[in-house]
SEDRENPA-735647 format. One record per residue: residue number from 1; x, y, z of N, C-alpha, C in turn; residue in three letters; chain. Coordinates in steps of 0.1 Angstrom, whole numbers, plus 5000, padded with zeros to 4 digits. Example, Ala and Ser with C-alpha at 12.3 -4.5 7.8 and 13.67 -1.06 7.14 Angstrom:
2
k:n.c1:n.c2:n.c3:ca.c1:ca.c2:ca.c3:c.c1:c.c2:c.c3:r:c
1:5132:4943:5078:5123:4955:5078:5132:4967:5078:ALA:A .
2:5128:4978:5071:5137:4989:5071:5129:5000:5079:SER:A .
# end
This chain:
219
k:n.c1:n.c2:n.c3:ca.c1:ca.c2:ca.c3:c.c1:c.c2:c.c3:r:c
1:8232:4756:6180:8240:4763:6190:8255:4764:6185:UNK:A .
2:8261:4775:6190:8275:4777:6186:8284:4766:6190:UNK:A .
3:8292:4760:6181:8299:4748:6185:8309:4750:6196:UNK:A .
4:8316:4761:6197:8326:4763:6207:8319:4766:6221:UNK:A .
5:8307:4772:6221:8300:4774:6233:8295:4760:6238:UNK:A .
6:8290:4752:6229:8286:4738:6233:8298:4731:6239:UNK:A .
7:8310:4732:6233:8321:4726:6239:8325:4731:6253:UNK:A .
8:8324:4744:6255:8327:4750:6268:8317:4745:6278:UNK:A .
9:8304:4744:6275:8294:4739:6284:8297:4725:6288:UNK:A .
10:8301:4716:6278:8303:4702:6281:8316:4701:6290:UNK:A .
11:8326:4709:6288:8338:4708:6296:8334:4712:6311:UNK:A .
12:8326:4722:6313:8322:4725:6326:8314:4713:6333:UNK:A .
13:8305:4707:6325:8297:4696:6330:8307:4684:6334:UNK:A .
14:8316:4681:6325:8325:4670:6327:8334:4673:6340:UNK:A .
15:8338:4685:6341:8346:4689:6353:8338:4687:6366:UNK:A .
16:8326:4691:6366:8318:4690:6378:8314:4676:6381:UNK:A .
17:8311:4668:6371:8308:4654:6373:8320:4646:6379:UNK:A .
18:8332:4651:6376:8344:4644:6382:8345:4645:6397:UNK:A .
19:8338:4655:6402:8339:4658:6417:8326:4656:6424:UNK:A .
20:8316:4651:6418:8303:4649:6425:8301:4634:6427:UNK:A .
21:8293:4631:6437:8290:4617:6440:8274:4615:6441:UNK:A .
22:8268:4620:6430:8253:4620:6430:8249:4611:6418:UNK:A .
23:8244:4600:6422:8239:4590:6411:8228:4596:6403:UNK:A .
24:8218:4602:6410:8206:4607:6403:8210:4618:6393:UNK:A .
25:8220:4626:6396:8224:4637:6387:8230:4631:6375:UNK:A .
26:8238:4620:6376:8244:4613:6365:8233:4608:6356:UNK:A .
27:8223:4601:6362:8212:4595:6355:8204:4606:6348:UNK:A .
28:8201:4617:6354:8194:4628:6348:8201:4634:6336:UNK:A .
29:8214:4635:6337:8222:4640:6325:8222:4630:6314:UNK:A .
30:8222:4617:6317:8221:4607:6307:8208:4608:6300:UNK:A .
31:8197:4609:6307:8184:4610:6301:8183:4623:6292:UNK:A .
32:8188:4634:6297:8188:4646:6289:8196:4645:6276:UNK:A .
33:8208:4639:6278:8216:4637:6266:8209:4628:6256:UNK:A .
34:8203:4617:6260:8196:4608:6251:8185:4616:6244:UNK:A .
35:8177:4624:6251:8166:4632:6245:8172:4642:6235:UNK:A .
36:8184:4648:6238:8190:4657:6229:8194:4650:6216:UNK:A .
37:8200:4638:6217:8204:4630:6206:8192:4626:6197:UNK:A .
38:8181:4622:6204:8170:4618:6196:8164:4630:6189:UNK:A .
39:8164:4641:6195:8159:4653:6189:8167:4657:6176:UNK:A .
40:8180:4653:6176:8188:4655:6164:8189:4643:6155:UNK:A .
41:8179:4634:6157:8177:4623:6148:8190:4614:6147:UNK:A .
42:8196:4612:6158:8207:4602:6159:8200:4588:6158:UNK:A .
43:8206:4579:6151:8201:4566:6149:8200:4558:6162:UNK:A .
44:8190:4550:6163:8188:4541:6175:8200:4531:6176:UNK:A .
45:8205:4527:6164:8216:4517:6165:8228:4524:6171:UNK:A .
46:8230:4537:6168:8242:4544:6174:8240:4545:6189:UNK:A .
47:8228:4548:6194:8225:4549:6208:8227:4535:6215:UNK:A .
48:8223:4525:6208:8225:4511:6213:8240:4508:6215:UNK:A .
49:8248:4512:6205:8263:4511:6207:8268:4519:6218:UNK:A .
50:8263:4531:6221:8267:4539:6232:8264:4532:6245:UNK:A .
51:8253:4524:6245:8250:4517:6257:8258:4504:6259:UNK:A .
52:8262:4498:6248:8269:4485:6249:8284:4486:6251:UNK:A .
53:8290:4495:6243:8305:4496:6243:8310:4499:6257:UNK:A .
54:8304:4509:6265:8310:4512:6278:8306:4502:6289:UNK:A .
55:8298:4492:6286:8293:4484:6296:8304:4476:6303:UNK:A .
56:8313:4471:6296:8324:4463:6302:8332:4471:6312:UNK:A .
57:8338:4483:6308:8345:4491:6317:8337:4496:6329:UNK:A .
58:8324:4498:6326:8315:4503:6337:8313:4492:6347:UNK:A .
59:8311:4480:6343:8310:4468:6352:8323:4466:6360:UNK:A .
60:8334:4467:6353:8347:4466:6359:8349:4476:6370:UNK:A .
61:8346:4489:6368:8347:4499:6378:8337:4496:6390:UNK:A .
62:8325:4492:6386:8315:4489:6397:8320:4478:6406:UNK:A .
63:8324:4467:6400:8329:4455:6408:8341:4458:6416:UNK:A .
64:8350:4466:6410:8363:4469:6417:8360:4478:6430:UNK:A .
65:8351:4488:6428:8348:4497:6439:8339:4489:6449:UNK:A .
66:8330:4481:6445:8322:4474:6454:8329:4463:6463:UNK:A .
67:8340:4457:6456:8347:4447:6463:8358:4453:6472:UNK:A .
68:8366:4462:6466:8378:4467:6472:8377:4481:6478:UNK:A .
69:8365:4488:6476:8364:4501:6480:8363:4503:6495:UNK:A .
70:8363:4515:6499:8361:4518:6514:8349:4528:6515:UNK:A .
71:8344:4529:6527:8333:4538:6530:8320:4532:6524:UNK:A .
72:8312:4541:6519:8299:4536:6513:8302:4530:6499:UNK:A .
73:8306:4517:6499:8310:4511:6486:8299:4510:6476:UNK:A .
74:8287:4507:6481:8276:4506:6471:8273:4519:6464:UNK:A .
75:8273:4530:6471:8270:4543:6465:8281:4547:6455:UNK:A .
76:8294:4545:6459:8305:4549:6450:8306:4540:6438:UNK:A .
77:8302:4527:6440:8302:4518:6428:8292:4523:6418:UNK:A .
78:8280:4527:6422:8270:4532:6413:8273:4545:6408:UNK:A .
79:8280:4553:6416:8285:4566:6411:8294:4565:6399:UNK:A .
80:8304:4556:6400:8314:4553:6390:8307:4547:6378:UNK:A .
81:8297:4538:6380:8290:4531:6369:8283:4542:6361:UNK:A .
82:8275:4550:6367:8267:4560:6360:8275:4571:6355:UNK:A .
83:8286:4574:6361:8295:4585:6356:8301:4582:6343:UNK:A .
84:8304:4569:6340:8310:4566:6327:8299:4568:6317:UNK:A .
85:8287:4564:6319:8276:4566:6309:8273:4581:6308:UNK:A .
86:8274:4589:6318:8272:4603:6317:8282:4610:6309:UNK:A .
87:8295:4606:6310:8306:4611:6302:8303:4607:6287:UNK:A .
88:8300:4594:6285:8298:4589:6271:8287:4597:6264:UNK:A .
89:8275:4598:6271:8264:4604:6264:8265:4619:6263:UNK:A .
90:8270:4626:6273:8272:4640:6271:8282:4643:6261:UNK:A .
91:8293:4635:6260:8303:4637:6250:8297:4634:6236:UNK:A .
92:8288:4624:6235:8281:4621:6222:8273:4633:6217:UNK:A .
93:8267:4641:6227:8259:4652:6222:8268:4662:6215:UNK:A .
94:8281:4662:6217:8290:4670:6210:8295:4664:6197:UNK:A .
95:8300:4652:6199:8307:4645:6187:8297:4641:6176:UNK:A .
96:8285:4638:6180:8275:4633:6170:8267:4644:6164:UNK:A .
97:8267:4656:6169:8259:4667:6164:8266:4679:6160:UNK:A .
98:8280:4678:6160:8288:4690:6158:8296:4688:6145:UNK:A .
99:8296:4697:6136:8304:4697:6124:8318:4702:6127:UNK:A .
100:8328:4694:6124:8342:4698:6127:8346:4711:6120:UNK:A .
101:8341:4713:6108:8344:4725:6101:8339:4737:6108:UNK:A .
102:8326:4736:6113:8320:4747:6120:8328:4750:6133:UNK:A .
103:8332:4739:6140:8340:4740:6152:8353:4748:6150:UNK:A .
104:8360:4744:6139:8373:4751:6136:8370:4766:6133:UNK:A .
105:8360:4769:6125:8356:4782:6122:8352:4790:6135:UNK:A .
106:8345:4784:6144:8340:4791:6156:8352:4794:6165:UNK:A .
107:8361:4784:6167:8373:4786:6175:8381:4797:6170:UNK:A .
108:8383:4798:6157:8391:4809:6151:8384:4823:6152:UNK:A .
109:8371:4823:6149:8364:4836:6148:8359:4841:6162:UNK:A .
110:8354:4832:6170:8348:4836:6183:8358:4836:6194:UNK:A .
111:8367:4827:6194:8377:4826:6205:8391:4829:6201:UNK:A .
112:8393:4834:6189:8406:4840:6184:8417:4829:6185:UNK:A .
113:8414:4817:6182:8424:4807:6181:8432:4810:6169:UNK:A .
114:8446:4809:6169:8454:4812:6157:8449:4804:6145:UNK:A .
115:8449:4811:6134:8444:4805:6122:8452:4793:6117:UNK:A .
116:8465:4794:6119:8474:4783:6115:8471:4770:6123:UNK:A .
117:8467:4772:6136:8464:4760:6144:8450:4755:6140:UNK:A .
118:8440:4763:6138:8427:4759:6134:8427:4752:6121:UNK:A .
119:8434:4758:6111:8434:4752:6098:8443:4739:6097:UNK:A .
120:8453:4739:6106:8461:4727:6107:8454:4715:6113:UNK:A .
121:8446:4718:6123:8438:4707:6129:8427:4702:6119:UNK:A .
122:8421:4712:6112:8411:4708:6101:8418:4700:6090:UNK:A .
123:8430:4704:6086:8437:4696:6075:8440:4682:6080:UNK:A .
124:8445:4681:6092:8448:4668:6098:8435:4659:6098:UNK:A .
125:8424:4665:6102:8411:4657:6103:8407:4652:6089:UNK:A .
126:8409:4661:6079:8404:4657:6066:8414:4647:6059:UNK:A .
127:8426:4646:6065:8436:4637:6059:8434:4623:6065:UNK:A .
128:8426:4621:6075:8425:4608:6081:8420:4597:6071:UNK:A .
129:8410:4600:6063:8406:4589:6053:8417:4586:6044:UNK:A .
130:8425:4596:6040:8436:4593:6031:8447:4585:6037:UNK:A .
131:8449:4588:6050:8459:4580:6058:8455:4566:6059:UNK:A .
132:8442:4563:6062:8437:4549:6063:8440:4542:6049:UNK:A .
133:8437:4549:6038:8438:4543:6025:8453:4541:6022:UNK:A .
134:8462:4550:6026:8476:4548:6024:8482:4536:6032:UNK:A .
135:8477:4535:6045:8481:4523:6053:8477:4510:6046:UNK:A .
136:8465:4510:6040:8461:4498:6033:8470:4495:6021:UNK:A .
137:8474:4506:6014:8483:4504:6003:8497:4498:6007:UNK:A .
138:8502:4504:6019:8515:4499:6024:8514:4485:6028:UNK:A .
139:8503:4481:6034:8502:4467:6038:8501:4457:6026:UNK:A .
140:8494:4462:6016:8492:4454:6003:8506:4453:5996:UNK:A .
141:8513:4464:5996:8526:4463:5990:8536:4454:5997:UNK:A .
142:8535:4454:6011:8543:4445:6018:8540:4430:6016:UNK:A .
143:8527:4427:6014:8523:4414:6011:8528:4409:5998:UNK:A .
144:8529:4418:5988:8534:4415:5975:8549:4411:5976:UNK:A .
145:8556:4417:5986:8570:4413:5988:8572:4402:5998:UNK:A .
146:8561:4396:6003:8562:4386:6013:8563:4390:6027:UNK:A .
147:8560:4403:6029:8561:4409:6043:8546:4411:6048:UNK:A .
148:8544:4405:6059:8530:4407:6066:8532:4418:6076:UNK:A .
149:8528:4430:6072:8528:4442:6082:8516:4442:6090:UNK:A .
150:8517:4437:6102:8505:4436:6111:8502:4450:6117:UNK:A .
151:8491:4450:6125:8487:4462:6132:8498:4468:6141:UNK:A .
152:8506:4459:6147:8516:4463:6156:8530:4465:6150:UNK:A .
153:8531:4464:6137:8544:4464:6130:8549:4479:6130:UNK:A .
154:8561:4481:6135:8567:4495:6135:8569:4500:6120:UNK:A .
155:8573:4491:6111:8575:4495:6097:8563:4501:6091:UNK:A .
156:8551:4496:6094:8539:4501:6089:8537:4516:6093:UNK:A .
157:8539:4519:6105:8537:4533:6110:8548:4542:6106:UNK:A .
158:8560:4537:6105:8572:4545:6100:8569:4550:6086:UNK:A .
159:8565:4540:6078:8562:4544:6064:8550:4554:6063:UNK:A .
160:8540:4552:6071:8529:4561:6071:8533:4575:6076:UNK:A .
161:8542:4575:6085:8547:4588:6090:8554:4596:6079:UNK:A .
162:8562:4588:6072:8570:4594:6060:8560:4600:6050:UNK:A .
163:8550:4593:6047:8540:4597:6037:8533:4610:6043:UNK:A .
164:8529:4610:6056:8523:4621:6062:8531:4634:6062:UNK:A .
165:8544:4632:6064:8554:4643:6063:8554:4650:6049:UNK:A .
166:8554:4641:6039:8553:4646:6025:8540:4653:6023:UNK:A .
167:8529:4648:6028:8516:4655:6026:8516:4668:6033:UNK:A .
168:8522:4669:6045:8522:4681:6052:8529:4692:6045:UNK:A .
169:8540:4689:6039:8548:4698:6031:8540:4703:6019:UNK:A .
170:8533:4694:6012:8525:4697:6001:8513:4706:6005:UNK:A .
171:8508:4703:6017:8496:4711:6022:8501:4725:6025:UNK:A .
172:8512:4727:6031:8518:4740:6034:8520:4748:6022:UNK:A .
173:8526:4742:6012:8528:4749:5999:8515:4753:5992:UNK:A .
174:8505:4744:5993:8492:4747:5987:8485:4759:5995:UNK:A .
175:8486:4759:6008:8480:4770:6015:8486:4783:6012:UNK:A .
176:8500:4783:6011:8507:4796:6007:8503:4800:5993:UNK:A .
177:8502:4791:5984:8498:4794:5970:8484:4800:5969:UNK:A .
178:8476:4797:5979:8462:4802:5979:8461:4815:5987:UNK:A .
179:8472:4820:5991:8473:4833:5998:8472:4833:6013:UNK:A .
180:8474:4821:6019:8474:4820:6034:8487:4826:6039:UNK:A .
181:8486:4836:6048:8497:4842:6054:8495:4843:6069:UNK:A .
182:8505:4838:6077:8503:4837:6091:8502:4851:6097:UNK:A .
183:8493:4852:6108:8491:4865:6115:8486:4876:6107:UNK:A .
184:8481:4874:6095:8475:4884:6087:8460:4885:6089:UNK:A .
185:8455:4897:6087:8440:4898:6089:8433:4890:6078:UNK:A .
186:8422:4883:6082:8415:4875:6073:8401:4878:6072:UNK:A .
187:8395:4876:6061:8380:4876:6060:8375:4862:6060:UNK:A .
188:8362:4860:6062:8357:4847:6063:8345:4845:6054:UNK:A .
189:8345:4835:6046:8334:4831:6038:8323:4825:6046:UNK:A .
190:8327:4816:6055:8317:4810:6064:8318:4817:6078:UNK:A .
191:8308:4824:6081:8308:4831:6094:8300:4824:6104:UNK:A .
192:8305:4822:6116:8298:4815:6127:8295:4826:6138:UNK:A .
193:8282:4829:6139:8278:4840:6148:8278:4835:6163:UNK:A .
194:8281:4844:6172:8280:4841:6186:8269:4850:6192:UNK:A .
195:8258:4844:6194:8246:4852:6197:8243:4852:6212:UNK:A .
196:8233:4861:6216:8229:4861:6230:8223:4848:6235:UNK:A .
197:8216:4842:6225:8210:4829:6229:8220:4818:6233:UNK:A .
198:8231:4818:6226:8242:4809:6229:8247:4812:6244:UNK:A .
199:8249:4824:6247:8254:4828:6260:8243:4824:6271:UNK:A .
200:8230:4826:6267:8220:4823:6277:8219:4808:6279:UNK:A .
201:8221:4800:6269:8221:4785:6270:8232:4781:6279:UNK:A .
202:8244:4786:6277:8256:4782:6285:8254:4786:6299:UNK:A .
203:8251:4799:6302:8249:4803:6315:8238:4796:6322:UNK:A .
204:8226:4795:6315:8215:4788:6321:8218:4773:6324:UNK:A .
205:8226:4766:6315:8230:4753:6318:8239:4751:6330:UNK:A .
206:8248:4761:6331:8257:4760:6343:8249:4763:6356:UNK:A .
207:8240:4772:6355:8232:4775:6367:8224:4763:6371:UNK:A .
208:8217:4757:6361:8209:4745:6364:8218:4733:6370:UNK:A .
209:8230:4732:6365:8239:4722:6370:8243:4725:6385:UNK:A .
210:8245:4737:6388:8248:4741:6402:8236:4738:6411:UNK:A .
211:8224:4740:6406:8211:4737:6413:8211:4722:6416:UNK:A .
212:8214:4714:6405:8214:4700:6407:8225:4695:6416:UNK:A .
213:8236:4701:6417:8247:4697:6426:8245:4701:6440:UNK:A .
214:8240:4714:6443:8240:4720:6456:8227:4722:6462:UNK:A .
215:8216:4722:6454:8203:4726:6460:8194:4713:6461:UNK:A .
216:8192:4706:6450:8182:4695:6450:8188:4684:6458:UNK:A .
217:8181:4679:6469:8186:4669:6478:8184:4655:6472:UNK:A .
218:8191:4652:6461:8190:4638:6456:8203:4631:6457:UNK:A .
219:8202:4618:6457:8214:4610:6458:8213:4597:6449:UNK:A .
# end
């Protein structure tokens, strides 16, 4: 499926989930999301982490609403509990099955996102491993001078920011040397098609969501 269309569909789903109080709809979306992840061969260990990590905030929301809420406290407690998992698993269908490079290409080609923004986000994403490595180097250098730069140390992040600024300048010069010109017409080596099937999936998914929200009498 086209990455940007998948993102658009998930944004619509997340928006509607924020305003619905249907526990069964949340559970149905969780089941569909798990089935989608299994179909894309996501590891069971990853699915287990998706179940365990949100458990504490989900229990916190459930208990807060059940103890201090008003109206139908039991219903709203379970709505909030299942909504967290619905957000987590539907979001995972995007983050665990979508290539960031294809997403950037799709946003530029299909939705006409400015090329400088798309390539800038992509460059920042690809620099994350180098930034992690550089932070480790800065911490090691600090230890050699008798300075323990902890996770909360402002000096650690200040030095990392200086390194990132230097990298950003080098990256800008590299893009210009390879012929990148802002607002100029570009050809694409990697083309991301936007097909009728993509539109059908998005429109069909939105229609099915409206049926689940307004037609099916489940709670």
